[in-house]
C-alpha positions as CSV (number, residue, x, y, z in Angstrom):
1,M,96.3,219.2,213.9
2,Q,97.9,222.6,215.5
3,M,98.8,222.9,219.0
4,P,97.3,225.6,221.7
5,V,99.7,228.0,222.0
6,P,100.6,228.7,226.1
7,D,99.6,231.6,227.8
8,A,102.0,234.3,229.5
9,T,101.2,232.7,232.8
10,V,101.9,229.2,231.6
11,L,105.0,230.4,230.1
12,A,106.4,232.2,232.6
13,R,105.7,229.2,235.4
14,K,107.7,227.1,233.0
15,A,110.7,229.6,232.7
16,L,110.9,229.5,236.4
17,I,110.5,225.7,236.8
18,V,113.6,225.1,234.3
19,D,115.4,228.0,236.1
20,R,115.2,226.3,239.2
21,L,116.0,222.5,237.9
22,L,119.2,224.1,236.2
23,A,120.5,225.6,239.8
24,I,120.3,222.1,240.9
25,L,121.3,219.8,237.8
26,P,124.3,219.7,235.2
27,A,122.8,221.6,232.1
28,D,122.5,218.6,229.8
29,A,120.3,217.0,232.5
30,V,117.5,219.3,232.1
31,V,115.2,218.6,228.7
32,H,113.0,222.2,228.2
33,D,113.1,222.9,224.5
34,E,110.1,222.0,222.6
35,A,111.5,220.0,220.0
36,E,113.4,217.8,222.7
37,T,110.7,217.3,224.8
38,R,108.5,215.6,222.5
39,A,111.0,212.7,222.7
40,Y,109.1,212.0,226.0
41,E,105.7,212.9,225.0
42,C,104.5,208.8,225.0
43,D,105.9,205.5,225.8
44,A,104.9,202.2,224.1
45,L,101.1,202.7,223.9
46,T,101.9,205.5,221.2
47,A,97.9,205.9,220.7
48,Y,98.1,208.5,223.4
49,R,100.6,211.8,223.4
50,C,101.6,215.1,225.1
51,P,104.5,216.9,225.7
52,P,106.0,217.2,229.1
53,L,106.9,220.5,230.9
54,A,110.4,219.8,231.3
55,A,112.5,216.2,231.4
56,V,115.3,215.5,233.6
57,L,117.9,213.0,233.7
58,P,119.7,213.0,236.9
59,R,122.6,210.7,237.2
60,S,122.5,209.7,241.1
61,T,120.3,208.8,243.7
62,A,120.8,212.9,245.1
63,E,119.9,214.4,241.8
64,V,116.8,212.1,242.0
65,S,116.4,213.5,245.3
66,A,116.6,217.2,244.8
67,V,114.4,217.1,242.0
68,L,111.8,215.6,244.3
69,K,112.1,218.0,246.9
70,L,111.8,221.3,244.7
71,C,109.3,219.6,242.5
72,H,107.2,219.1,245.8
73,A,108.1,222.5,247.2
74,M,106.6,224.4,243.9
75,G,103.5,221.4,243.6
76,V,105.1,220.3,240.0
77,P,103.7,216.6,239.5
78,V,106.7,213.9,238.3
79,V,106.1,211.3,236.3
80,P,109.1,208.7,236.7
81,R,110.5,207.1,233.0
82,G,112.3,204.4,232.7
83,S,113.0,203.3,229.4
84,G,109.3,204.1,228.1
85,T,108.6,200.5,226.9
86,S,105.0,201.0,229.2
87,L,102.2,199.3,227.2
88,A,100.0,201.0,229.5
89,G,100.4,204.5,229.3
90,G,102.4,204.1,232.5
91,A,105.3,207.1,231.7
92,L,102.5,209.1,229.6
93,P,103.1,212.6,230.8
94,T,100.9,215.3,232.0
95,A,101.0,219.4,230.4
96,D,102.2,220.3,233.1
97,C,104.4,217.5,234.9
98,V,108.2,217.0,234.5
99,I,109.4,213.7,233.4
100,L,112.1,211.8,235.6
101,G,113.8,209.7,233.7
102,V,116.2,207.5,235.0
103,A,118.3,205.7,231.7
104,R,122.0,207.4,232.7
105,M,121.6,205.6,236.2
106,N,122.7,202.0,235.0
107,N,126.0,201.3,236.6
108,V,126.4,197.5,238.5
109,L,127.0,198.7,242.2
110,E,127.9,195.5,243.7
111,T,128.3,192.2,242.6
112,D,128.0,189.1,245.3
113,Y,128.1,185.9,243.9
114,E,128.5,184.0,247.4
115,N,125.1,185.6,248.1
116,R,123.5,185.3,244.9
117,F,122.7,189.3,244.6
118,I,123.7,192.3,242.6
119,K,122.7,196.0,242.7
120,V,122.5,197.9,239.9
121,Q,121.2,201.5,239.4
122,S,117.4,201.5,238.5
123,G,117.9,202.3,234.9
124,R,120.1,199.6,234.0
125,T,118.3,197.6,231.6
126,N,116.9,193.9,232.1
127,L,118.9,192.1,230.0
128,S,122.2,193.8,230.7
129,V,122.1,192.4,234.2
130,T,122.7,188.9,233.0
131,G,125.0,190.5,230.8
132,A,127.3,191.7,233.8
133,V,126.8,188.2,235.6
134,E,126.8,185.3,232.9
135,A,130.7,184.8,232.5
136,D,130.5,183.7,236.0
137,G,127.7,181.6,235.9
138,F,124.8,183.2,236.6
139,F,121.7,184.9,235.4
140,Y,118.7,187.5,236.4
141,A,115.5,185.1,235.8
142,P,112.7,187.9,234.5
143,D,112.4,187.9,231.0
144,P,110.0,190.7,229.3
145,S,110.0,190.2,225.7
146,S,111.2,194.1,225.8
147,Q,114.6,193.2,228.0
148,L,117.1,194.6,225.1
149,A,115.5,197.8,226.0
150,C,113.3,198.0,229.2
151,A,114.7,199.4,232.6
152,I,114.7,197.7,236.3
153,A,112.8,200.5,237.5
154,G,110.0,199.8,235.0
155,N,110.3,196.6,236.0
156,I,109.8,197.5,239.5
157,A,106.8,199.7,238.7
158,M,104.9,196.7,237.0
159,N,106.2,193.8,238.5
160,S,107.0,192.8,235.2
161,G,107.3,188.7,234.1
162,G,108.6,187.1,230.8
163,A,108.6,183.9,229.4
164,H,110.5,182.2,232.2
165,C,107.9,183.0,234.6
166,L,106.3,180.1,235.4
167,K,109.4,178.8,236.8
168,Y,111.2,181.4,238.5
169,G,108.5,184.1,239.4
170,V,108.0,187.7,238.5
171,T,110.0,191.0,239.6
172,T,108.8,190.5,242.9
173,N,109.8,187.1,243.4
174,N,113.9,188.0,242.5
175,L,113.3,191.8,243.8
176,L,115.4,191.9,247.0
177,G,115.3,195.5,248.3
178,V,115.4,198.8,246.7
179,T,116.3,202.7,247.3
180,L,113.2,204.7,247.2
181,V,113.3,208.6,247.0
182,L,110.4,209.7,248.2
183,M,107.9,213.1,246.3
184,D,109.4,215.3,249.6
185,G,113.2,213.8,248.5
186,T,113.5,211.9,251.3
187,V,115.4,208.8,250.7
188,V,114.7,205.5,252.2
189,E,116.0,201.8,252.2
190,V,113.5,199.1,251.9
191,G,114.8,195.1,252.3
192,G,118.1,194.6,251.1
193,A,120.9,192.2,250.5
194,H,119.0,188.8,252.6
195,M,116.6,186.8,251.6
196,D,113.5,188.5,253.8
197,A,113.4,191.7,256.3
198,P,111.7,192.1,259.1
199,G,108.6,194.0,260.0
200,L,106.0,195.1,257.3
201,D,106.4,193.8,253.4
202,L,106.9,197.3,252.0
203,L,108.8,195.9,249.3
204,G,105.9,193.8,248.3
205,V,103.9,197.2,248.3
206,I,106.2,199.2,246.0
207,C,106.6,196.6,243.6
208,G,103.8,197.1,240.9
209,S,103.0,200.3,242.5
210,E,103.6,201.8,239.1
211,G,105.5,205.1,240.7
212,Q,103.0,205.9,242.6
213,L,104.9,205.8,245.9
214,G,108.2,206.7,244.9
215,V,110.9,206.9,242.7
216,V,113.6,203.8,242.9
217,T,117.0,204.6,241.7
218,E,118.8,201.4,242.7
219,A,117.7,197.8,243.3
220,T,119.2,194.5,244.8
221,L,118.1,191.4,242.9
222,R,118.6,188.0,243.0
223,I,121.0,186.2,240.6
224,L,120.3,182.5,239.8
225,P,123.1,179.8,238.9
226,K,122.8,178.9,235.2
227,P,120.7,176.0,234.3
228,E,122.8,172.8,233.3
229,G,120.9,172.9,230.3
230,A,117.4,173.8,228.5
231,R,115.5,172.7,225.7
232,P,112.4,173.3,224.1
233,V,109.4,171.7,221.8
234,L,107.5,173.5,219.6
235,I,103.5,171.6,219.5
236,G,101.5,173.1,216.8
237,F,97.5,172.4,217.0
238,D,94.3,173.1,214.8
239,S,92.5,175.1,217.3
240,N,93.4,177.4,220.1
241,E,90.8,176.0,222.2
242,V,92.7,172.5,222.0
243,A,96.0,174.4,222.8
244,G,95.0,175.4,225.9
245,T,93.6,172.4,226.8
246,C,96.6,171.2,226.3
247,V,98.3,173.7,228.1
248,A,96.2,173.1,231.3
249,D,96.7,169.3,231.4
250,I,100.7,169.7,231.3
251,I,100.1,171.9,234.9
252,K,97.5,169.3,236.1
253,A,100.7,166.4,235.5
254,G,102.5,168.5,237.7
255,I,105.2,169.1,235.3
256,L,106.8,172.2,235.9
257,P,108.6,173.5,233.0
258,V,110.8,176.8,232.9
259,A,108.1,178.4,230.2
260,I,104.6,177.8,228.5
261,E,104.6,180.2,225.7
262,F,101.5,180.5,223.3
263,M,101.0,182.0,219.7
264,D,98.2,181.9,217.6
265,R,98.2,181.7,213.9
266,P,98.5,185.8,212.9
267,C,101.1,186.1,215.0
268,I,102.6,182.7,213.9
269,R,102.9,183.8,210.3
270,A,103.9,187.7,211.5
271,T,106.5,186.1,213.4
272,E,107.9,183.5,210.8
273,D,108.0,186.1,207.7
274,F,109.8,188.6,210.6
275,A,112.6,186.4,212.3
276,H,112.6,183.0,210.0
277,A,112.0,180.7,213.3
278,G,110.6,177.7,211.2
279,Y,107.6,177.5,213.3
280,P,105.3,174.8,211.8
281,D,101.7,175.9,209.4
282,C,99.1,176.1,212.3
283,E,96.6,177.3,214.2
284,A,97.9,177.3,217.3
285,L,101.5,177.0,218.7
286,L,102.9,176.0,222.2
287,I,106.7,176.5,223.0
288,V,107.3,174.4,226.2
289,E,110.9,174.5,227.4
290,V,112.6,172.6,230.5
291,E,115.5,173.2,231.9
292,G,118.3,170.5,233.8
293,S,120.4,167.9,233.3
294,P,120.2,165.9,229.9
295,A,118.5,162.9,231.8
296,E,116.1,165.2,233.4
297,I,115.5,167.4,230.0
298,D,114.5,163.8,228.1
299,E,112.3,162.7,231.3
300,Q,110.2,165.7,231.4
301,L,110.0,166.3,227.8
302,A,109.0,162.7,227.6
303,L,106.1,163.5,229.5
304,I,105.3,166.7,228.1
305,K,105.0,165.1,224.3
306,T,102.7,162.0,225.4
307,I,100.6,164.3,226.7
308,A,100.5,166.6,223.6
309,T,100.1,163.4,221.6
310,R,96.8,162.8,223.3
311,H,95.4,166.3,221.7
312,N,96.5,165.3,218.1
313,P,99.1,167.9,217.3
314,V,99.6,168.8,213.7
315,E,103.5,168.9,214.3
316,L,105.6,168.1,217.8
317,R,108.8,168.8,217.8
318,E,112.2,169.1,220.1
319,S,115.3,171.4,219.0
320,K,118.1,169.4,218.1
321,S,120.6,172.2,218.9
322,E,121.8,175.4,220.5
323,E,121.2,177.4,217.1
324,E,117.6,175.9,217.0
325,S,116.7,176.9,220.4
326,K,117.5,180.2,219.9
327,K,115.8,180.3,216.6
328,I,112.8,179.5,218.6
329,W,113.4,181.8,221.1
330,L,114.2,184.8,218.5
331,G,110.6,184.2,216.8
332,R,108.9,184.5,220.2
333,K,111.0,187.2,221.6
334,S,110.2,189.3,218.5
335,A,106.3,188.5,218.1
336,F,105.2,192.2,219.5
337,G,107.8,194.5,216.8
338,A,106.7,191.8,213.9
339,M,102.9,192.2,214.4
340,G,103.7,195.7,214.7
341,Q,105.1,195.5,210.7
342,I,101.9,194.7,209.5
343,N,99.2,196.7,211.8
344,D,98.5,198.8,214.5
345,Y,98.0,197.1,217.5
346,M,96.8,197.3,221.4
347,C,98.5,195.0,223.6
348,L,96.3,193.6,226.4
349,D,97.7,192.0,229.8
350,G,94.7,190.2,231.0
351,T,95.6,186.9,233.4
352,I,93.0,184.3,234.0
353,P,93.5,180.8,235.6
354,I,95.0,178.0,233.2
355,T,91.9,176.1,233.6
356,A,90.2,178.6,231.8
357,L,92.1,179.1,228.7
358,P,90.2,177.3,226.6
359,Y,87.1,179.0,227.0
360,V,88.5,182.4,227.2
361,L,90.2,182.1,223.8
362,R,87.0,180.7,222.0
363,R,85.2,184.1,223.6
364,I,88.1,186.2,222.2
365,G,87.7,184.6,218.8
366,E,83.6,185.5,218.8
367,M,83.9,188.9,220.1
368,S,86.4,189.6,217.5
369,K,83.9,188.6,214.9
370,E,81.4,190.8,217.0
371,F,83.6,193.8,216.7
372,G,84.9,193.3,213.4
373,L,88.9,193.1,214.1
374,D,91.0,191.1,214.4
375,V,92.9,189.2,216.6
376,G,96.6,187.7,217.1
377,N,97.1,185.9,220.7
378,V,100.3,185.5,222.1
379,F,100.9,185.0,225.8
380,H,102.8,183.0,228.5
381,A,100.3,180.3,228.7
382,G,102.1,178.4,231.9
383,D,100.5,181.3,234.7
384,G,97.5,182.7,232.6
385,N,98.9,185.9,231.4
386,M,97.4,186.6,228.2
387,H,98.4,189.2,225.9
388,P,95.7,189.8,222.7
389,L,96.9,192.0,220.1
390,I,94.1,193.7,218.9
391,L,94.5,195.2,215.2
392,Y,93.4,198.3,214.2
393,D,93.6,201.1,212.0
394,A,94.9,204.1,213.9
395,N,93.8,206.0,210.8
396,K,90.3,205.0,210.5
397,P,88.4,207.5,212.4
398,G,86.8,205.4,215.0
399,D,89.3,202.6,214.6
400,L,91.0,203.0,218.2
401,E,87.6,203.6,220.3
402,L,86.0,200.2,219.0
403,C,89.5,198.5,219.9
404,E,89.4,200.2,223.5
405,A,85.5,199.0,223.8
406,F,86.6,195.6,222.6
407,G,89.9,195.6,225.2
408,A,88.0,196.3,227.7
409,E,85.5,193.3,227.4
410,I,88.5,191.2,227.2
411,L,89.6,192.3,230.4
412,K,86.3,192.4,231.9
413,L,86.0,188.2,230.8
414,C,89.6,187.7,232.5
415,V,88.1,189.0,235.7
416,E,84.6,187.4,235.3
417,V,86.7,183.9,235.1
418,G,88.7,184.5,238.0
419,G,91.7,186.2,237.0
420,C,92.7,190.0,237.1
421,L,92.7,193.1,235.1
422,T,97.0,192.7,234.9
423,G,99.5,190.5,235.1
424,E,102.8,192.6,234.3
425,H,101.9,195.5,232.0
426,G,100.2,197.6,234.8
427,V,96.9,199.5,235.4
428,G,98.4,203.0,233.9
429,I,95.6,205.4,231.6
430,E,94.7,201.9,229.5
431,K,93.1,200.1,232.7
432,R,92.0,202.3,235.3
433,D,88.5,203.2,234.1
434,L,88.1,199.4,234.8
435,M,89.0,199.3,238.1
436,S,86.0,199.3,239.4
437,V,85.5,195.9,237.3
438,Q,88.0,194.1,239.6
439,F,87.7,196.3,243.1
440,T,85.0,197.5,245.2
441,D,84.9,201.4,246.5
442,A,85.8,200.2,249.4
443,D,89.4,198.0,247.7
444,M,90.1,201.0,246.1
445,E,89.8,203.4,249.3
446,A,92.5,201.3,250.9
447,Q,94.6,201.7,247.8
448,C,94.1,205.6,247.9
449,R,94.7,205.6,251.6
450,V,98.7,203.8,250.9
451,K,99.6,206.2,248.1
452,D,98.1,208.8,250.8
453,V,101.1,207.6,253.1
454,F,103.6,208.0,250.4
455,D,102.7,210.7,248.3
456,P,99.9,213.2,250.5
457,A,99.8,216.0,247.5
458,W,99.0,213.2,244.9
459,L,102.1,214.5,242.7
460,L,103.6,210.9,241.6
461,N,102.7,209.4,238.2
462,A,99.2,211.5,238.7
463,A,96.1,210.6,236.6
464,K,97.9,206.5,236.3
465,V,96.2,203.7,238.0
466,F,92.6,205.3,239.6
467,P,89.9,207.1,238.0
468,L,90.1,210.3,237.4
469,H,87.8,211.2,239.6
470,I,89.5,209.8,242.5
471,T,93.0,211.5,241.8
472,A,91.0,214.9,241.8
473,S,89.2,214.4,244.6
474,R,92.8,213.5,246.4
475,R,94.7,216.2,244.9
476,A,91.8,218.9,246.0
477,A,91.8,217.5,249.9
């Protein structure tokens, strides 16, 4: 499809904005060539694309402040971007916006083992935070599947979790402080290198705000001593519902594994072909990992295996070596990529009560037949954070729309059983029209008023989170 040709007014405005950006940033920090800006036209929700007006790649908080101050004065929308791994369209640009990418801001600023924190620039990747401290026996707990690539900035924006969030919590439970730049260029410090801050919990407001309130340039993160040991067990079942019931029983028994991960047959097959992790041939698979001393691990796994046995597993296999454990987790971490090799898919992110797992899994299977689209399920079962992967053909007319309709019904189901629209991917553009399913008009008005305080002109990450009519009315006010 041929792109429309911008008129002279649009081109003149772009030239003016680019000239002013080049006046405050090094030339290599401003991307404005049409071909080069296409690198920023989408994030991991690749079904939607739109080249931005320009992209900037600052290296410091001062440069971020200068960019935002300029864009605020000129009324230019800004879309913050970490590594572009958002699965909800959180970093999708608009044609009139400037992408503000923090990828070059990736330095470690301070490490304090005595007080158990590390301060980093927000463009640093998740996995490299642990990489900076693991030689000294520490680690950073949140571990999204995209941790090799995703940036701390995006983790904070979406309050990301990961496989080990059952025990250690998600980003908000491991975030101590941030340096935040507001849309007008003001730099504020929220929280810090201590367990709690006096006054209002503004850090809790910022974490998970999806780039709506400001741009995080630095983050102080909690680091933890590495556990003495850890060991996973694979448990295979002949149905999704039975696996879901087993998860609920483990949690009800008062056991706290470090992780409980779920995969169904489509994901098991794709992942095994991709990573050769040695997964069993079954309808549903649980990976349950515990940690501690050898005696603690043995005791916890004995209880878990006793519970699993009551559900007649088709396979129950405990890891026997560190190498085997790594292969087991390589398979789980590769699941999204493995599924992408065999089909286009849309990854959802609803969260439900653990006790609702059997029912929700059954209903997803029924809806799959109703919509005529296959689903692969892979998710953090321990905290009910589901990631159904709806398979569709991007080249088949109408398939994307059918996929989106199916996805909307799954997310409505999550809310119906007492859950919520998102656990760690955020709302972005994917779920913005479903916000009214979970929130009343009064609820959304309260959220909008918070944004009004931080970003009165509604220039930061516009067209995200809130339904478009709300954004339009707020910007017009």
